[in-house]
KEKE-3310 file (N, C-alpha, C; in steps of 0.2 Angstrom, whole numbers, plus 5000, padded with zeros to 4 digits):
npx = (5004:5002:5008:4998:4987:4990:4987:4973:4968:4971:4964:4951:4950:4952:4939:4930:4931:4929:4914:4911:4913:4904:4892:4892:4889:4878:4870:4869:4871:4875:4880:4890:4897:4908:4914:4923:4932:4933:4946:4951:4940:4940:4945:4957:4953:4956:4960:4972:4970:4965:4948:4941:4953:4955:4948:4948:4945:4936:4933:4920:4925:4915:4903:4904:4902:4904:4914:4919:4931:4937:4949:4947:4955:4963:4965:4971:4971:4974:4985:5002:5008:5003:5000:5005:5007:4996:4982:4966:4951:4938:4930:4925:4913:4908:4894:4892:4878:4875:4876:4873:4881:4870:4860:4868:4871:4859:4855:4864:4861:4848:4850:4858:4848:4839:4845:4845:4838:4845:4853:4842:4837:4848:4850:4837:4839:4849:4845:4835:4844:4851:4841:4837:4849:4850:4840:4843:4855:4851:4841:4850:4859:4850:4845:4857:4860:4849:4851:4865:4879:4882:4896:4899:4889:4896:4907:4903:4894:4900:4907:4897:4891:4901:4902:4888:4889:4897:4889:4879:4884:4886:4874:4867:4875:4874:4860:4860:4868:4860:4848:4854:4858:4845:4839:4846)
npy = (4995:5012:5026:5036:5028:5019:5027:5031:5020:5016:5028:5023:5012:5017:5024:5014:5005:5015:5016:5003:5001:5010:5005:4994:4998:5004:4992:4985:4972:4954:4941:4925:4910:4902:4888:4887:4899:4908:4916:4920:4926:4939:4955:4962:4975:4981:4995:5003:4999:4983:4977:4977:4972:4959:4957:4957:4968:4964:4964:4959:4954:4954:4956:4968:4967:4970:4962:4957:4947:4934:4923:4909:4901:4889:4895:4908:4924:4936:4941:4943:4932:4924:4911:4907:4897:4888:4882:4889:4883:4887:4902:4917:4927:4943:4949:4962:4973:4978:4994:5007:5023:5033:5027:5024:5037:5042:5032:5034:5048:5047:5039:5049:5058:5050:5048:5060:5065:5067:5078:5087:5088:5093:5105:5112:5111:5119:5132:5134:5134:5146:5157:5155:5157:5170:5177:5174:5181:5195:5197:5194:5205:5216:5214:5216:5230:5237:5234:5237:5248:5255:5252:5240:5232:5230:5223:5212:5206:5206:5194:5187:5193:5192:5179:5178:5187:5180:5169:5175:5180:5168:5161:5165:5159:5145:5143:5145:5135:5124:5125:5123:5110:5104:5107:5098)
npz = (4999:4997:5005:5008:5008:5018:5028:5026:5029:5042:5048:5045:5052:5065:5066:5064:5075:5085:5082:5084:5097:5103:5098:5105:5118:5117:5116:5105:5098:5097:5106:5104:5107:5097:5089:5079:5070:5055:5050:5037:5032:5036:5040:5051:5062:5074:5083:5092:5109:5114:5116:5132:5134:5128:5117:5099:5086:5070:5053:5042:5025:5015:5019:5027:5040:5058:5071:5086:5093:5104:5108:5116:5128:5138:5154:5150:5153:5146:5153:5158:5159:5150:5139:5123:5115:5115:5108:5104:5112:5108:5102:5108:5101:5098:5089:5080:5076:5059:5054:5042:5039:5040:5047:5059:5064:5067:5076:5087:5089:5094:5106:5114:5116:5123:5134:5140:5152:5164:5160:5158:5171:5178:5172:5176:5188:5190:5188:5195:5208:5206:5207:5219:5226:5222:5229:5243:5244:5241:5251:5263:5261:5262:5275:5282:5278:5285:5298:5300:5295:5278:5275:5282:5276:5263:5266:5273:5265:5251:5248:5244:5233:5223:5218:5213:5203:5194:5191:5186:5174:5168:5166:5154:5144:5148:5145:5132:5127:5131:5124:5111:5112:5114:5101:5093)
capx = (4999:5006:5008:4992:4982:4990:4984:4966:4965:4971:4959:4945:4951:4950:4932:4926:4933:4924:4908:4909:4912:4897:4886:4891:4887:4871:4867:4867:4876:4873:4887:4889:4903:4909:4920:4929:4931:4938:4949:4952:4936:4940:4951:4958:4952:4958:4964:4973:4970:4959:4941:4942:4961:4955:4944:4951:4939:4936:4927:4920:4927:4910:4896:4906:4899:4910:4915:4923:4934:4941:4950:4945:4961:4962:4969:4973:4967:4976:4990:5009:5011:4998:5004:5005:5008:4990:4977:4960:4945:4932:4930:4919:4911:4902:4892:4888:4873:4877:4872:4876:4882:4865:4858:4872:4870:4852:4854:4869:4857:4842:4853:4860:4841:4836:4848:4845:4834:4850:4854:4836:4837:4854:4848:4833:4841:4855:4841:4833:4848:4854:4837:4838:4856:4850:4835:4846:4860:4847:4839:4855:4861:4845:4845:4863:4859:4845:4854:4872:4880:4884:4903:4899:4886:4900:4912:4900:4891:4905:4909:4890:4890:4905:4899:4882:4891:4900:4884:4874:4887:4887:4867:4865:4879:4870:4854:4861:4871:4854:4843:4857:4857:4838:4837:4849)
capy = (5000:5018:5029:5039:5022:5016:5033:5030:5012:5018:5031:5019:5007:5021:5025:5008:5004:5018:5014:4995:5002:5013:5000:4989:5002:5004:4986:4982:4966:4948:4937:4919:4906:4898:4882:4889:4906:4908:4922:4922:4930:4945:4960:4965:4981:4984:5001:5004:4993:4978:4978:4974:4969:4952:4956:4960:4969:4961:4966:4954:4957:4955:4960:4973:4966:4969:4956:4957:4940:4933:4916:4906:4897:4887:4899:4913:4930:4942:4944:4943:4924:4920:4906:4909:4891:4885:4883:4891:4878:4891:4909:4921:4932:4948:4951:4969:4975:4982:5000:5012:5028:5037:5023:5024:5043:5042:5029:5038:5054:5044:5037:5055:5061:5045:5048:5068:5066:5069:5084:5091:5089:5097:5111:5115:5112:5125:5138:5136:5137:5152:5160:5155:5160:5177:5178:5173:5187:5201:5197:5196:5212:5221:5213:5219:5236:5239:5233:5240:5253:5252:5249:5233:5227:5229:5219:5205:5203:5205:5188:5183:5196:5190:5173:5180:5191:5175:5165:5179:5179:5161:5159:5165:5153:5138:5143:5145:5128:5119:5125:5120:5103:5102:5108:5094)
capz = (5000:4997:5012:5011:5008:5025:5033:5027:5032:5050:5049:5044:5058:5071:5065:5065:5082:5089:5080:5087:5104:5104:5097:5111:5124:5116:5116:5098:5097:5099:5108:5104:5108:5092:5089:5074:5067:5049:5050:5031:5028:5040:5041:5058:5062:5080:5084:5100:5114:5113:5120:5138:5134:5126:5111:5093:5081:5064:5049:5036:5019:5010:5021:5031:5047:5063:5075:5091:5094:5109:5108:5123:5129:5145:5160:5148:5154:5145:5157:5156:5159:5145:5134:5116:5111:5116:5103:5107:5111:5105:5102:5110:5096:5099:5082:5080:5070:5053:5052:5038:5042:5041:5053:5065:5067:5069:5083:5091:5092:5098:5112:5117:5119:5127:5141:5142:5157:5168:5157:5159:5178:5180:5169:5179:5195:5192:5186:5202:5213:5204:5209:5227:5229:5222:5233:5248:5244:5241:5257:5268:5259:5264:5282:5285:5277:5290:5304:5301:5291:5272:5274:5284:5272:5258:5269:5275:5257:5246:5246:5241:5227:5218:5214:5210:5197:5190:5190:5181:5167:5165:5165:5147:5141:5149:5142:5124:5126:5132:5118:5106:5113:5113:5095:5089)
cpx = (5005:5004:5001:4986:4983:4986:4977:4965:4966:4966:4952:4944:4949:4942:4927:4926:4929:4917:4906:4908:4906:4892:4886:4888:4880:4867:4865:4872:4873:4880:4885:4897:4903:4915:4925:4928:4936:4940:4951:4947:4934:4945:4951:4957:4953:4962:4965:4973:4964:4953:4941:4948:4961:4952:4947:4944:4941:4930:4926:4921:4921:4905:4898:4904:4906:4909:4920:4925:4938:4943:4950:4950:4962:4967:4973:4969:4970:4982:4997:5011:5006:5002:5001:5004:5001:4986:4969:4955:4939:4934:4923:4918:4906:4901:4889:4884:4877:4873:4875:4877:4876:4862:4861:4872:4864:4851:4859:4865:4852:4845:4856:4853:4838:4839:4849:4842:4839:4852:4848:4836:4842:4853:4843:4835:4846:4851:4839:4837:4850:4849:4836:4843:4854:4845:4839:4851:4856:4845:4844:4857:4856:4844:4852:4862:4855:4849:4861:4873:4883:4891:4902:4895:4891:4905:4908:4896:4894:4906:4902:4889:4895:4903:4893:4883:4893:4894:4879:4877:4887:4880:4866:4869:4876:4865:4854:4864:4864:4850:4847:4857:4850:4836:4841:4844)
cpy = (5006:5021:5032:5034:5020:5021:5032:5025:5014:5021:5028:5014:5011:5022:5019:5004:5008:5017:5008:4997:5005:5009:4995:4992:5003:4998:4982:4977:4959:4943:4929:4916:4901:4894:4885:4896:4907:4915:4925:4926:4938:4949:4962:4972:4985:4989:5002:4998:4989:4979:4974:4970:4961:4952:4960:4961:4967:4963:4961:4958:4959:4958:4967:4973:4967:4964:4957:4949:4939:4925:4914:4900:4895:4891:4904:4919:4936:4944:4943:4936:4920:4916:4907:4903:4887:4886:4884:4884:4881:4897:4912:4927:4936:4951:4957:4970:4979:4988:5004:5018:5033:5033:5025:5031:5044:5038:5032:5045:5052:5043:5043:5058:5056:5046:5056:5069:5070:5076:5090:5093:5094:5104:5115:5116:5119:5132:5139:5138:5143:5157:5161:5158:5168:5181:5179:5180:5193:5201:5198:5203:5217:5221:5218:5227:5240:5239:5237:5245:5250:5250:5242:5229:5226:5223:5212:5202:5203:5198:5185:5186:5194:5184:5173:5183:5186:5172:5169:5178:5173:5158:5160:5159:5147:5138:5142:5138:5122:5120:5122:5112:5100:5102:5102:5088)
cpz = (5000:5004:5013:5010:5015:5029:5033:5029:5040:5052:5050:5051:5064:5071:5067:5072:5086:5087:5084:5094:5106:5103:5103:5117:5123:5116:5109:5095:5100:5101:5107:5105:5102:5092:5085:5071:5061:5048:5042:5028:5032:5040:5047:5057:5069:5080:5091:5103:5112:5117:5126:5138:5131:5119:5105:5089:5074:5060:5042:5029:5014:5012:5025:5039:5052:5068:5080:5093:5098:5110:5115:5123:5137:5149:5157:5149:5152:5149:5155:5155:5154:5140:5128:5112:5111:5111:5106:5107:5108:5104:5105:5106:5099:5091:5083:5076:5065:5052:5047:5041:5044:5047:5059:5068:5069:5076:5088:5094:5095:5106:5116:5120:5123:5134:5144:5148:5163:5166:5159:5167:5181:5178:5174:5186:5196:5191:5193:5208:5211:5208:5216:5230:5228:5227:5241:5249:5245:5249:5263:5266:5262:5272:5285:5284:5282:5296:5305:5295:5283:5270:5277:5280:5267:5261:5270:5268:5251:5243:5243:5234:5221:5214:5210:5203:5191:5187:5185:5173:5164:5164:5158:5143:5141:5146:5134:5122:5126:5127:5112:5106:5112:5106:5090:5088)
residu = (MET:LYS:GLU:TYR:GLU:LYS:LEU:LEU:PHE:GLU:ASP:THR:LYS:ARG:LYS:GLU:THR:GLN:LYS:ALA:LEU:THR:GLU:ILE:LYS:LEU:GLY:LEU:PHE:GLU:GLN:LYS:GLU:GLU:GLU:THR:PHE:ASP:PHE:SER:LEU:TYR:THR:LYS:MET:THR:TYR:GLY:LYS:LYS:PHE:LYS:GLY:LEU:TYR:ASP:LEU:TYR:GLN:ASN:ASN:GLU:THR:LEU:GLU:LEU:VAL:MET:VAL:CYS:PRO:LEU:ILE:GLU:ASN:ASN:LYS:GLY:ASP:TYR:ASN:GLU:ARG:LYS:ASP:LEU:THR:PRO:TYR:ALA:TYR:ASP:CYS:ILE:TYR:ILE:GLU:TYR:LEU:ASP:GLU:GLU:GLY:TYR:ALA:LEU:VAL:LYS:GLN:ALA:ALA:VAL:HIS:GLU:LYS:SER:ILE:PHE:ILE:ASP:VAL:LEU:TYR:TYR:ALA:SER:ILE:SER:LEU:TYR:PHE:ILE:TYR:LEU:ALA:LEU:THR:LEU:GLY:LEU:SER:ILE:TYR:PHE:LEU:VAL:VAL:GLN:SER:LEU:GLU:ASN:VAL:LEU:ILE:LEU:CYS:GLY:ALA:LEU:TRP:GLY:PRO:LEU:ALA:LEU:PHE:THR:ALA:LEU:LEU:PRO:ILE:LEU:CYS:ILE:GLN:TYR:ARG:LYS:PHE:LYS:ALA:GLN)
# end
């Protein structure tokens, strides 16, 4: 292969590995134990570390199906004293569902919005806490203004007004980012 072809292949391996890991996290796979596995029909696509330190990623040359394969060898657990001379008695295969780029993007986007309840709760909690903090700061400032002099109010409540100014500046950024997230 030419140098640019090697670079393109490495980038394809990186993308396919990331896609496979994402699909596994989303549960789009079927795990089987196979007695034999024909490696001649597959291209090794592992990029970086093996999945769980044991599984290599392979792509079917004809169907482009992705498969994570772990050879099952007695007493081998991927550690430093693993025996390479033993042949596997079976292969643990994770067959990942084939999705084209458009389907993968839709599933990935749906998964983000499916798990967005945490983001919604965090957003509304931060807005509520901002207004509670604003009310407490104003209440304490008015109380100290009535009870004590203006100089003492600035000294006592100055530490409360600094974070309030910061939170006020960050609030519009938070609202804009939340609207962008919801618009996706």
